C-alpha positions in Angstrom: -0.9 -16.7 42.6 -2.3 -17.2 39.2 -1.4 -14.8 36.4 -4.2 -12.3 35.8 -5.9 -12.2 32.5 -4.1 -10.7 29.6 -6.4 -7.4 29.7 -5.8 -7.1 33.5 -1.9 -7.5 33.2 -2.1 -4.7 30.4 -4.4 -2.6 32.4 -1.9 -3.0 35.5 1.0 -2.1 33.3 -0.1 1.1 32.0 -1.6 2.4 35.3 0.8 1.1 38.3 4.2 -0.2 37.4 4.8 -1.0 41.1 1.7 -3.3 41.4 2.7 -4.9 38.0 5.9 -5.8 39.6 4.7 -7.1 42.5 2.3 -9.1 40.6 5.4 -10.5 38.7 6.9 -11.7 41.8 4.1 -13.2 43.3 3.3 -15.2 40.2 6.9 -16.4 39.9 8.0 -14.2 37.2 6.0 -16.5 34.9 6.0 -15.6 31.0 3.4 -13.3 29.8 2.0 -12.8 26.4 1.9 -9.0 25.5 2.4 -9.7 21.9 1.0 -6.7 19.7 0.0 -4.5 22.8 0.1 -0.8 22.4 2.2 0.6 25.2 3.2 3.7 23.2 3.9 6.8 25.1 3.5 4.6 28.6 5.9 5.3 31.5 7.2 1.9 32.3 10.2 3.0 33.9 11.5 0.0 36.2 8.9 -2.5 34.8 9.8 -5.9 35.2 9.2 -7.3 31.5 11.7 -10.3 31.9 10.5 -13.5 30.0 7.5 -11.6 28.6 6.4 -11.8 24.9 6.3 -8.6 23.5 6.3 -9.8 19.8 5.1 -6.8 17.4 4.2 -4.4 20.4 4.3 -0.8 19.8 6.4 0.8 22.7 7.1 4.1 20.7 7.9 7.3 22.7 7.6 5.1 26.0 10.0 5.4 28.9 11.5 2.2 29.8 14.6 3.6 31.8 15.8 0.9 34.0 13.4 -1.7 33.0 14.5 -5.2 33.1 13.5 -7.3 29.9 15.9 -10.1 30.2 14.8 -13.1 28.1 12.2 -11.3 26.7 11.0 -11.9 23.2 11.0 -8.3 21.5 10.7 -9.5 17.7 9.3 -6.7 15.3 8.5 -4.5 18.5 8.7 -0.6 17.7 11.1 1.3 20.1 11.4 4.4 18.0 12.0 7.4 20.4 12.0 5.3 23.4 14.0 5.8 26.6 15.9 2.8 26.9 18.6 4.2 29.3 19.6 1.5 31.7 17.2 -1.1 30.1 18.5 -4.6 30.2 18.2 -6.4 27.0 20.4 -9.5 28.2 19.4 -12.9 26.6 16.6 -10.9 24.4 15.2 -12.0 21.1 15.3 -8.6 19.2 14.7 -9.6 15.4 13.6 -6.8 13.4 13.4 -4.4 16.3 13.0 -0.6 15.4 15.5 1.3 17.7 15.7 4.6 15.8 15.6 7.6 17.7 15.6 5.6 21.1 18.0 6.9 23.7 20.4 3.8 24.8 22.6 3.5 27.6 26.3 4.2 26.3 28.0 0.7 26.2 30.9 2.2 27.8 29.1 3.1 31.0 25.7 2.6 32.7 23.5 -0.4 33.8 22.2 -1.5 30.6 23.0 -5.2 28.8 22.8 -5.9 25.5 23.9 -9.4 24.1 25.6 -9.3 21.0 24.4 -12.5 18.8 24.0 -12.2 15.4 20.8 -14.1 15.2 19.2 -11.9 18.0 19.6 -8.8 15.7 18.4 -9.7 12.3 16.6 -7.0 10.9 17.3 -4.6 13.9 17.2 -0.9 12.7 19.6 1.4 14.6 20.7 5.0 14.3 24.4 5.6 13.0 25.5 6.8 16.6 24.4 3.5 18.5 26.3 1.4 15.9 29.5 3.5 16.5 29.3 3.2 20.1 28.7 -0.5 20.0 31.9 -0.8 17.8 33.7 1.3 20.1 32.6 -0.9 23.0 34.0 -3.7 21.0 37.5 -1.9 20.4 38.1 -2.2 24.0 39.5 -5.6 23.3 43.4 -5.4 23.5 44.0 -7.9 21.1 42.0 -7.0 18.2 40.7 -3.5 16.7 37.6 -3.0 14.4 37.9 -0.4 11.7 34.7 0.2 9.9 32.8 2.8 7.9 29.1 3.3 8.3 27.4 4.0 5.2 23.7 3.9 4.2 22.6 0.8 2.2 22.0 2.2 -1.5 
């Protein structure tokens, strides 16, 4: 099956995530260009966005609970105030992503995955509590302890 037009894909994603996911399977999960798309406030829970290009997209206030974004390009996407519980960010490019106010799965439990790669996180904006949870997860290492102080830049 051929991937539908960009407009058809966006409309399908906004109206029926189940059919969107079926289309993804039928097309062999080919990469889809959704860069710059406005998906703010949409219910995208469980959506298969893996390998999609969401560069510069507006997902502010959306529900992406349980969404699969593995391998997606999310550079400069707006995820402010978004539900990202159990969302999988495995092998994503996330340079310049805004995660302020987003609800993330605690890294000490839940199903979400996030690769820790400095290049992927250049310019990402987090809330202080998200950073503290990441460092807490890293401190599970029995050989090393990270001591830190999180303070705003002046």
